[in-house]
N, C-alpha and C positions, 0 to 999 in steps of 0.2 A: 920354498921351492918355486922356481919360475915356471910360468906357463910355457909349454912346448911350442906354442904357435906365435905368441906375441910377448913383449917384454914384461907384461904384468905378472903378479904373483898368482900361482895356481890355487884354486879353492877346493879341488876335488878331482876324482877320476871320472871323467864324463866321456861316454862313447868309446872307452878303451884307452884314453890318454889323459895325462894330468894337464888340465887347462884351467883358465880363469872363467868367471861367469860370463864375460862378454863373448869369448870364443865359443863357449858352450851354446849360448843363445844364438849366435851367428850360424853355427853348424846346424842347429835344430831348424832354424828358419830356412836355411838352404834346402834341407831335406823336405820340409813341409811344402815349400813353394814349387820345388822341382825345376826352378829356372836355371838356365845355363848362361854363364857369363864368359866373355872373352877378354883377354888382356891385350891392350893396345901397345904394350912395350916388350913383347916377346916373352912374357911369362917370367920376368926377372925382377919383379917389384919386391921391395923390402916391406915386410909386415911390421908396422909400428903401432904405437898406442893411438895415433891419430887415424883419420879415415884412410883406408888402404884399398888396394885393388881387390875386389871381391873374388875374382877368379884366382888370383895368387893366394889369397888368404884361405880359400876353400882347398886349393891344392896343397897348401902347407898343412891344413888339418888332416887331410888324407895321408900325407907323407909321415906324420908323427904317429899314425896308428888309429886315428878316429874312424870308426866304422858306422855304417847305417844300422847294424844290429848291435844292441847293447851287450856288454860283456857280463855274463852271470857272475854274481858275487862282487861286482864293482861297487865301491863305496859311494853312496849317494847322500848328500846333505838333505835332511828332511825336517819339516816342522811338525811338531806334535800339537795339534789343535785340541783344546779342551772340549770335552763333550758335555760338560756340566752347564746347567743354568747358573749364572753367577748370582752372588748375593744381591739383595735389593740395593738399588742406587747405582748399579753399573749397567752399561749397555749390553744387550744380549744379541747384538747383530751376529756375533761369532757363533751363536747357537745353531744357525742355519748354514749348512755347507752347500753352496750352490755350485754347479758344474760350470767350468769355463769352456766355451766352444772354440775350437781351433779349426781353421780352414785347411783341408787336405785336398788339393786339387779342386774339384768342383763340389766337394762334400764338406759338411760340418760335423765334427766328431767331438766327444768330450775329451778334455785334457787328460783325464785319468786313464783313458785308453792308451795314450802315448806314454805317459809317465810310468804306467805299470808294465809297459812292454807288450801290451796286447796287440799293438800295431807295430810289429818288429820291422816290417819293411814297407816302404811307401812308394815302391816303384810303380810306374804307370800301369803295369799289368795287374797290380794288386789293389788298385784304388777301388774302394767300395762304390756301390751304386749310389748316386746322389739322393740323399734323404734330408736335405737341409730343413725344409719346412716341418717334416714329421719330427725330426730330432729336437728342433727348437720347442715345439709344442709338448713333446714328451718330457723333456727336462723341466719345462715350466710347471707342468702338472705334477711331476715327481716331487718338486720342492714346495708346491703350493701349501700342503698341509703343515709342513714345518714352519713356513713363513707365517701362516695364519696363527699358529700357536705362539710364535715369538711376538707378533703384533698384539695378541690378547694379553700375553704376559706383561708386556710394556704398558698396555692400557690399564691393567689392574694395578700395577705398581704406581702409575701416575695418579690414578683415582685415590689410592690410599694416601699418597703424599699431599694431594690437593685438599681432600675432604677431611682426613683425620690427622694430618701431620701435626698441626698445632695442639690438638687435644692429646694425642699420644705423647707428645713432648712434655706437656704439663704433667700428665700422670707419671711419666718416667722420672721427672724431677722430684715429684712428691715421694715416690718410692725410694729413690736414691737417697734423699735427705733422711729417710727413716732407717733404711737398711745399711747404708754405707757410712753415713755421718752420725747416726743415732739421734737425729733430731725428731723425736716422737712427741706428738701432742698428748699431754696428760690431762688437759682440761678442755672442755668444749669452748670453741672460739666464738660462738654466737648463740642465739636463742633457738628454741625449737620452732618458733614461728618463722624465723628467717631461713632455717634449714629446710623447712617444708616448702616455702616459696622457691628457694633455690633448686630444690629437687624437681618441682614442677617445671621450672624453666629449663632444667637439664633434660628432662624427658621430652619437652617440645623441641629442643635443639637436636636431640638424638633422632627423632623422627625425621626432621628436616635433613640431617646429614645422611641418614640411611637412604632417603629418597635420592639425594644427590649422588651417592655412591652407586646405587643401582642404575641410575640413569646414565652414568658414565661407562658402564660395562658394555663392551661391544655386543651388538645384537639386541639390546633391550629396546631400543627405539623402533625396531623393525617388527615387533610383536603386534598382533591385532588386538583389539580391545578385550576379546574373550580370554586370550592368553595372558594379556597384561593384568587382568584381574587376579590371576593365580599368584602373581607376585605380592599381592596384598594380604595373603593368608597370615593371620596374626601369630600363628605358632612359629612361622619363619622369622618374623620380626622379634619374637621373644628369644628364639635361639640366637639370632644375630646380636641382640642386646647383651646376652650373657657371654657369648664367645668373644665378642669384641672387647669385653672387660676382663676376660679370664686371666690374662697375665698380671692383673693388678688386684685380683680378689683372692686373698689368702684365707687360710682356715680361721685365723683369729684377728685378721685385720684387713681393711680395705684401703687402697691407695688411690681412690678416685677423688677428683676435685670437681665441684659442681657449681653452677650459677655464675653470674657475672663477677661475683666476689671471689670465686674459686675457693669456696669452703671445702675443707677436707672432710669428705663423707666417711668418717672413720667408724670403727666398730661400736663406739659409744652411740652414734646416731643410728646405726643399723639395728642395734638391739632394741632401741626405743621405737623405731618406726616400722619394723618388719616382724612378721611371725618368725619366731626363733627356729621352728622346724623348717620353714621355707628358706631361711638363711643358711641353715645347715645343709639342706639339699642343694642349694646353689653353690656353696663352697665345695661340696663333694663333686658336683658336676664340673666345676672349674678345675679342680685338682686332677680329675680323670682326663680332662681335655689337655691340660698341660703335660701329662705323662706321655701323650702321643709324640711330643717332640717336634711339632711343626714349626717351621720358620714363620716370620711375619707374612711374607708374600704367600706362602702355602696356606696359611690360615685364611687369608682373604680370598684366595681361589676357592677354598672349601666353602666359604660363605657364599660365593657366587653360585656354587653347585647347589647349595640349599635354596637360595633365592629362586633359581630357575628350575627347581624341582617341580615336575608336572603333575604332582598328586592332585586328585580331584574326587569329588563325590559322585561323579558320573559312573554308570554301570560299565562292565567290562567291554561291552560292544562299543560304546561311545569312546572309551579309552583306546580301544584298538583302532578306531577310525581316525583318531587324532594323532597317531604315531608319526605322521609325516609333517606335522605342524612345526613351526619354528621353535616353540618352547622345548620340545623334545630334542630337536637338533642342537639347541644351545646347551641343554643339560648334558648331552653326550659330549659336546665339544669341551666344556669346562671340566667334565670328569676326566676326559682323555688328557687334558692339559695338566690336571692335578697329578695324575699318576706318571705322566712323562717327567714332570719336575721332580717327583719323589724318586723315580728310577735314576735320574741323573745325580741327585744329591746323595743318595744312600751309597755308602762306600762299598758294601758287600751284600751278599745275599741275606745274611742273618739280620742286618739292619733293615733291609727292605721288608723282610718277613715280619719282623717285630713291629714295624710301623703299620703294616697291613692289619695285623691282629689287633693293635690298639685302635685302629679306625673301626674295625668291626664292633669292638666293645663300645666305642663312642656312639655308634648308631643305636645300640641298645639303650644307652643313656638318653639319646634323643627321643626315643619312644616314651620314656618316662616323662621327659619334658613336655611332650605333646599331650600326654595324659593330664599333666598338671594344668596345661592351658585349657583343655576341654572341660575339666571337672572342677577346678578351683578358681581360676582367674575370673570367669564370668560373674560369680557371686560378689566379687569385689567392685564391680561396675556400679557406681552410685547413681548413674544417670538412668540406665535401663537395667535394673537388677533382674537376673534370670531366676524364676522360681526354683527352689531347691528340688521340688518333686520332678522337675524336668531333667535333673541330673541323677538323682537316685530315687528309688521307690520309697521315699520317706519325706517327711517334712522337717529336715534338719539341714544345716549348712555343712558341707563336707570339709574335713580337715585336709591338710597337705598330704599326709600319708594315705588317707582314703583315696585321694585323686591319683597318687602315684601308683598305688597297688591295686586299684580297681580293675577287674578283669571282666566286667559284665558287658561293657560296650565293645564287643568284638569287631564291630564295623570300624571303629577308630583304629584298632590295632591292625586290621587289614589295610586300612588306608596308609598307615605309617609304613607297613611292609612294602606297599607299592612305592611309597615315597623314597625308600632306601634301596629298592631292588636293583636299580641300575648301577648304583655305586658299589653295592655288595658284589654284584656280578663282575664289576671291574676289578675288585679285590681278588676274586677267585681267578680271573684271567691273569692278574699279576702274579699270583702264586704259581700258576702253571708256567708263566713266563720265566720266573726265576729258576724253576726246576729244569726247564728245557735249555735255557740260553745263558744263564749266569754261571 
């Protein structure tokens, strides 16, 4: 169908007439500017594809039925923008929908006000009061939070790629060789001495990489020294160590490669170098974490939440006074980002609810991990061993199960409760959100 104004093909019903995109835009601009044009040739110009007399073109628009007020029910071509955060590796610029400002007389208004029909008439008598500066600032602040989340999302993805990209690729290759192609090591490929040295090298590298990752997170460099010291809590690093490896630690096999020689740290070496109870606890923790179903980027946003957790040994009064510090603000920001990503990814209310419940269970597991760190790990420190009587009221070294199930150190349990309180609160808010709005 031809455009009723010019020889082009019509693309839709705009302002009450079938026209092309060019004539639609021309008519809209004429309405917005309010400028009047005169024809120098008696109003008899022919409207062609090339530049035409604006006065005659506008008169032709009116003659075919285009009106200042939109016709209810007229078909409009629209674009459906995705509201999801895309999968890792893609730009998330489209995740932030910013308003376009359009000049109407002496004023600046959002484009949505015109496209939705809110400004049905723009005659001079109906022109709103000039609010150019206010509207610009308002729209900027309105989109600031979304833009900040998108920038953080991109920064976390970039940190994962730069810091852990090579390592994750090596581990994925090792797992694919075993699970897809059946290339499983049946005999140890090196000696115990070599694997111990490779494991030490691997742990040193892990500390360096974790420092690099934490340093690349937005906001980390702005913390003061007292807040930065909270990032060095070793229970956080222990949680990071396990969660980072969780996709590659199965119940009966490990697909981690270590050292410069990239030895496969398989179940054979795990059983020889680690406490079997500790290994079983680790495998159970990893299985529970995998059951949450987080994507890779969601996993590392969660790790950022753990890193910036403001848990402290200070009393409640000191904790209350520090609520306005940057560490608390960062923790809230990454928590909000995590749940914003989850809400966008989850297809329906049931999936979101299931993910939230699994996260609640995960933090119960995190408390057990923290107990393991407090009660069991210190006695393994060969440099400065902690006396056993400082851990329990006895002169014996605690076992893994003792550390996990010990309930006598209530202070530690309360500290972990504070450590997970804000994220659990966010889970509760998410449950309310899905009830009210989904």
